[in-house]
VOFI-896700 format. One record per residue (C-alpha): residue number from 1; x negated, y negated, z. Coordinates in Angstrom, 3 decimals. Layout:
! VOFI-896700
+-----+----------+----------+----------+
! num !     east !    north !       up !
+-----+----------+----------+----------+
! NUM !        X !        Y !        Z !
...
+-----+----------+----------+----------+
//
This chain:
! VOFI-896700
+-----+----------+----------+----------+
! num !     east !    north !       up !
+-----+----------+----------+----------+
!   1 !    0.000 !    0.000 !    0.000 !
!   2 !   -1.072 !   -3.574 !   -0.606 !
!   3 !    0.517 !   -6.972 !   -0.132 !
!   4 !    0.454 !   -9.890 !   -2.507 !
!   5 !    0.045 !  -13.254 !   -0.775 !
!   6 !    0.880 !  -16.253 !   -2.942 !
!   7 !    0.216 !  -19.794 !   -1.722 !
!   8 !    2.082 !  -22.479 !   -3.667 !
!   9 !    1.553 !  -26.218 !   -3.730 !
!  10 !    5.140 !  -27.472 !   -3.837 !
!  11 !    5.679 !  -30.531 !   -6.009 !
!  12 !    6.844 !  -33.704 !   -4.218 !
!  13 !   10.619 !  -33.867 !   -3.918 !
!  14 !   11.096 !  -30.365 !   -5.346 !
!  15 !   11.620 !  -28.231 !   -2.229 !
!  16 !   15.233 !  -27.387 !   -3.160 !
!  17 !   14.169 !  -26.314 !   -6.659 !
!  18 !   11.376 !  -24.227 !   -5.122 !
!  19 !   13.889 !  -22.508 !   -2.834 !
!  20 !   16.032 !  -21.642 !   -5.865 !
!  21 !   12.956 !  -20.230 !   -7.638 !
!  22 !   12.036 !  -18.192 !   -4.548 !
!  23 !   15.490 !  -16.630 !   -4.190 !
!  24 !   15.365 !  -15.435 !   -7.797 !
!  25 !   11.996 !  -13.737 !   -7.285 !
!  26 !   12.949 !  -12.053 !   -4.019 !
!  27 !   15.717 !  -10.234 !   -5.883 !
!  28 !   13.501 !   -9.377 !   -8.859 !
!  29 !   10.715 !   -7.897 !   -6.763 !
!  30 !   13.183 !   -5.777 !   -4.807 !
!  31 !   14.924 !   -4.681 !   -8.016 !
!  32 !   11.648 !   -3.358 !   -9.407 !
!  33 !   10.429 !   -1.421 !   -6.376 !
!  34 !    8.619 !   -3.956 !   -4.235 !
!  35 !    9.257 !   -4.886 !   -0.632 !
!  36 !    9.649 !   -8.636 !   -0.281 !
!  37 !    8.698 !  -10.046 !    3.109 !
!  38 !   10.047 !  -13.482 !    2.304 !
!  39 !    9.097 !  -16.934 !    1.168 !
!  40 !    8.020 !  -19.387 !    3.815 !
!  41 !    8.406 !  -23.116 !    3.252 !
!  42 !    7.384 !  -26.224 !    5.190 !
!  43 !    9.547 !  -27.274 !    8.092 !
!  44 !   11.684 !  -30.354 !    7.622 !
!  45 !   12.422 !  -33.298 !    9.880 !
!  46 !   14.300 !  -32.048 !   12.903 !
!  47 !   12.841 !  -28.521 !   12.834 !
!  48 !   11.350 !  -27.645 !   16.217 !
!  49 !    7.863 !  -26.313 !   15.441 !
!  50 !    4.766 !  -26.007 !   17.661 !
!  51 !    1.551 !  -27.999 !   17.346 !
!  52 !   -0.594 !  -26.304 !   14.692 !
!  53 !   -3.918 !  -27.140 !   16.384 !
!  54 !   -3.252 !  -25.699 !   19.852 !
!  55 !   -5.985 !  -23.031 !   19.992 !
!  56 !   -9.738 !  -23.112 !   19.375 !
!  57 !  -10.229 !  -26.826 !   20.085 !
!  58 !  -12.159 !  -28.616 !   17.387 !
!  59 !  -11.652 !  -25.848 !   14.812 !
!  60 !   -7.957 !  -25.875 !   14.000 !
!  61 !   -6.125 !  -28.407 !   11.921 !
!  62 !   -2.610 !  -28.781 !   10.654 !
!  63 !   -2.120 !  -27.496 !    7.129 !
!  64 !   -0.716 !  -29.596 !    4.306 !
!  65 !    3.033 !  -30.290 !    4.388 !
!  66 !    3.611 !  -29.138 !    0.809 !
!  67 !    2.534 !  -25.485 !    1.011 !
!  68 !    4.876 !  -22.545 !    0.494 !
!  69 !    3.936 !  -18.892 !    0.873 !
!  70 !    5.330 !  -15.633 !   -0.501 !
!  71 !    4.499 !  -12.132 !    0.715 !
!  72 !    5.524 !   -8.908 !   -0.994 !
!  73 !    4.181 !   -5.364 !   -1.048 !
!  74 !    3.992 !   -2.429 !   -3.417 !
!  75 !    3.095 !    1.133 !   -2.453 !
!  76 !    0.547 !    1.612 !   -5.263 !
!  77 !   -1.186 !   -0.270 !   -8.050 !
!  78 !    0.773 !    1.839 !  -10.540 !
!  79 !    4.065 !    0.696 !   -8.989 !
!  80 !    2.896 !   -2.910 !   -9.199 !
!  81 !    1.843 !   -2.539 !  -12.827 !
!  82 !    5.218 !   -0.951 !  -13.632 !
!  83 !    6.968 !   -3.903 !  -11.924 !
!  84 !    4.890 !   -6.413 !  -13.925 !
!  85 !    5.734 !   -4.633 !  -17.191 !
!  86 !    9.444 !   -4.139 !  -16.491 !
!  87 !   10.191 !   -7.522 !  -14.911 !
!  88 !    8.814 !   -9.301 !  -17.985 !
!  89 !   11.745 !   -7.838 !  -19.954 !
!  90 !   14.367 !   -8.738 !  -17.323 !
!  91 !   16.844 !  -11.519 !  -18.072 !
!  92 !   16.586 !  -12.729 !  -14.469 !
!  93 !   12.835 !  -13.170 !  -14.891 !
!  94 !   13.354 !  -15.115 !  -18.087 !
!  95 !   15.921 !  -17.332 !  -16.345 !
!  96 !   13.628 !  -17.953 !  -13.348 !
!  97 !   10.750 !  -18.828 !  -15.659 !
!  98 !   12.929 !  -21.181 !  -17.713 !
!  99 !   14.154 !  -22.837 !  -14.517 !
! 100 !   10.554 !  -23.312 !  -13.372 !
! 101 !    9.664 !  -24.805 !  -16.778 !
! 102 !   12.533 !  -27.242 !  -16.284 !
! 103 !   11.857 !  -28.204 !  -12.652 !
! 104 !    8.064 !  -27.781 !  -12.299 !
! 105 !    8.778 !  -27.145 !   -8.591 !
! 106 !    5.173 !  -26.241 !   -7.814 !
! 107 !    1.967 !  -27.663 !   -9.197 !
! 108 !   -0.404 !  -24.765 !   -8.489 !
! 109 !   -0.659 !  -21.383 !   -6.804 !
! 110 !   -3.248 !  -18.951 !   -5.476 !
! 111 !   -2.704 !  -15.181 !   -5.465 !
! 112 !   -4.537 !  -12.856 !   -3.067 !
! 113 !   -4.057 !   -9.109 !   -2.740 !
! 114 !   -4.402 !   -7.869 !    0.830 !
! 115 !   -4.545 !   -4.422 !    2.423 !
! 116 !   -2.949 !   -3.789 !    5.817 !
! 117 !   -4.937 !   -3.428 !    8.974 !
! 118 !   -3.163 !   -1.735 !   11.854 !
! 119 !   -4.206 !   -0.708 !   15.341 !
+-----+----------+----------+----------+
//
């Protein structure tokens, strides 16, 4: 098993469009055999969140306010490659891509593949 971690830089004023994009991809990943662990977006005014710099004084800093994260897993590389091939032909994927082209809800992303580490 491995997990894909995607870090997005959300475009100014486009958080609602990003949320719409995210919902489409959660469904697509699940449809094609992945386990989606969710999208995580910046808190908004009024959200009660802790101080980001509370531990390791002098080392921590608050992250940028325009970062969104997605996490999803596949059991094998073959399952992931099958998802990539099949989702490209899916109408929902085409619609999500067209919607992104229209909204440009994020300006960049980074993708990292991670392996789990348990006890």
